[in-house]
C-alpha positions in Angstrom: -76.0 -38.2 51.8 -77.4 -40.4 49.2 -78.7 -37.3 47.3 -75.1 -35.9 47.1 -73.8 -39.0 45.4 -76.8 -38.9 43.1 -76.3 -35.4 42.1 -72.7 -35.7 41.4 -73.1 -38.8 39.3 -75.8 -37.0 37.5 -73.5 -34.0 36.9 -70.7 -36.1 35.5 -73.1 -37.9 33.2 -74.5 -34.7 31.9 -70.9 -33.2 31.4 -69.9 -36.3 29.3 -72.9 -36.3 27.2 -72.7 -32.5 26.5 -68.8 -32.7 25.9 -69.3 -35.5 23.6 -71.9 -33.7 21.4 -69.2 -32.6 18.7 -68.5 -35.3 16.6 -65.0 -35.9 15.0 -64.4 -37.3 11.7 -61.6 -40.0 11.9 -59.2 -40.3 8.9 -56.8 -43.1 8.9 -53.2 -42.3 8.2 -52.0 -43.0 4.8 -49.7 -45.9 4.5 -46.1 -44.6 4.9 -42.7 -45.9 3.5 -39.0 -44.9 4.3 -37.7 -42.6 1.9 -34.4 -43.7 0.5 -32.3 -41.4 -1.5 -30.0 -43.4 -3.6 -26.7 -41.9 -4.6 -25.8 -41.0 -8.4 -23.8 -43.7 -10.0 -20.1 -43.1 -11.1 -18.0 -45.9 -11.7 -14.3 -46.3 -11.6 -11.8 -49.2 -12.1 -10.6 -50.6 -9.0 -7.4 -52.8 -8.9 -6.0 -53.9 -5.5 -2.3 -53.6 -5.1 -0.3 -56.6 -6.0 -3.4 -58.7 -6.9 -4.5 -60.3 -9.8 -7.9 -58.9 -10.6 -9.8 -55.7 -11.1 -13.3 -54.4 -11.6 -15.5 -51.4 -11.8 -17.0 -50.1 -8.6 -19.4 -47.2 -8.0 -18.1 -44.2 -6.0 -20.0 -45.3 -2.8 -18.2 -48.6 -2.4 -15.2 -47.9 -0.1 -12.8 -50.9 -0.5 -10.3 -51.9 2.1 -7.6 -54.3 1.2 -6.8 -57.2 3.5 -4.1 -60.0 3.5 -3.7 -62.0 0.5 -5.8 -59.8 -1.8 -8.9 -60.1 0.3 -11.1 -56.9 0.5 -13.8 -55.6 2.8 -16.0 -53.2 0.7 -18.0 -51.0 3.0 -21.3 -49.3 1.7 -21.8 -46.7 4.6 -25.0 -45.2 3.1 -26.6 -48.6 3.2 -24.9 -50.1 6.4 -23.8 -53.1 4.4 -20.3 -54.7 3.8 -19.3 -56.9 0.9 -16.6 -59.4 1.8 -14.3 -60.6 -1.1 -12.1 -63.5 -0.5 -9.5 -64.3 -3.2 -7.9 -67.8 -3.4 -5.3 -68.7 -6.1 -6.1 -71.9 -7.9 -3.2 -73.7 -6.9 -5.7 -75.7 -4.8 -8.7 -77.9 -6.0 -11.0 -75.6 -8.0 -14.1 -78.0 -7.4 -13.2 -77.9 -3.6 -13.5 -74.0 -3.7 -16.9 -74.2 -5.8 -18.3 -76.8 -3.3 -17.2 -74.7 -0.3 -18.8 -71.6 -1.8 -21.9 -73.6 -2.5 -21.9 -74.7 1.1 -21.6 -71.2 2.6 -24.5 -70.1 0.5 -26.7 -73.1 1.4 -26.0 -72.8 5.0 -28.5 -69.7 4.9 -31.2 -72.0 3.5 -32.6 -72.4 7.2 -33.7 -68.9 7.1 -34.0 -68.4 3.3 -37.5 -68.5 1.5 -35.7 -69.1 -1.9 -32.3 -69.2 -3.4 -32.1 -68.3 -7.1 -28.8 -69.3 -8.8 -27.7 -67.4 -12.0 -24.6 -68.5 -14.0 -22.0 -66.0 -14.9 -20.3 -66.8 -18.3 -18.0 -64.4 -20.2 -15.8 -66.2 -22.6 -14.1 -62.9 -23.8 -13.1 -62.0 -20.2 -12.3 -65.6 -19.3 -14.6 -65.3 -16.3 -17.2 -68.0 -15.0 -18.9 -68.5 -12.0 -22.3 -68.2 -10.2 -24.3 -65.7 -8.3 -26.8 -66.4 -5.5 -29.8 -64.3 -4.6 -30.9 -65.4 -1.3 -34.5 -64.2 -0.6 -35.8 -64.2 3.2 -34.4 -63.4 6.5 -31.1 -64.7 5.8 -27.8 -63.1 7.1 -26.3 -62.7 3.6 -28.8 -61.9 0.8 -26.5 -61.9 -2.1 -23.1 -64.2 -2.7 -21.2 -65.0 -5.7 -18.0 -66.6 -6.9 -16.1 -66.0 -10.2 -13.0 -67.8 -11.6 -10.9 -68.1 -14.7 -11.0 -71.8 -14.1 -7.0 -72.2 -14.0 -5.5 -69.5 -11.8 -7.9 -67.4 -9.9 -11.0 -67.6 -7.7 -12.7 -64.8 -6.2 -15.8 -65.1 -3.8 -18.0 -62.4 -2.1 -20.7 -62.1 0.3 -22.9 -59.2 1.2 -23.8 -58.6 4.7 -26.3 -55.8 6.1 -24.9 -54.8 9.5 -28.5 -55.2 10.9 -30.7 -58.2 12.0 -31.7 -60.0 9.0 -35.2 -58.6 7.7 -35.6 -59.2 4.2 -38.7 -56.7 3.8 -36.7 -53.7 5.4 -33.5 -54.2 3.1 -35.3 -55.1 -0.2 -35.3 -51.8 -1.8 -31.4 -51.2 -0.7 -30.4 -54.6 -1.8 -32.0 -54.3 -5.3 -30.1 -50.9 -5.7 -26.7 -52.4 -4.5 -27.2 -55.6 -6.6 -27.3 -53.6 -9.8 -23.7 -52.3 -8.9 -22.6 -55.7 -7.6 -23.7 -57.2 -11.0 -21.7 -54.3 -12.9 -18.7 -55.4 -10.7 -19.1 -59.0 -11.8 -19.6 -58.1 -15.6 -16.2 -55.9 -15.4 -14.1 -58.4 -13.5 -10.7 -59.1 -15.4 -7.8 -60.9 -14.3 -4.1 -59.5 -14.4 
């Protein structure tokens, strides 16, 4: 019986050797990236009903007016929402600015960097600050604008996914251009 086991082992070894004679060339797969189709930009002025501000938005922004002139701007193509909060400056302006700053820096736990850029437009009487929050923070872009006497508008962008900066970076760059245009065109009524 020992010779049967030996014969089977020899036959299997021979089969493996003969079956593996043909060599295959291995080619690594090229690095792949997700393809993103960005919409063409066409802007229009958006003025919420009975509110004191207006600005230009691209067509893919879908604003929904809430109470007290607050807005939720959905960007379905990017699975993101921009939340705008309007506060009349009958309260302390510095308190609103500091609260906005606090909300931004609450993200510093996950952020790799927080870049601040001032907004100053004397002709439109608009002043503020925008924040580019890099890293895996929940809100990668926030801002506030004010006329310093009557109006204060704060915005925070959130993607409706688990924060991963590398995954949203390309979409964020595209959206930031449109939000910057929105901030450049804010005017008070």
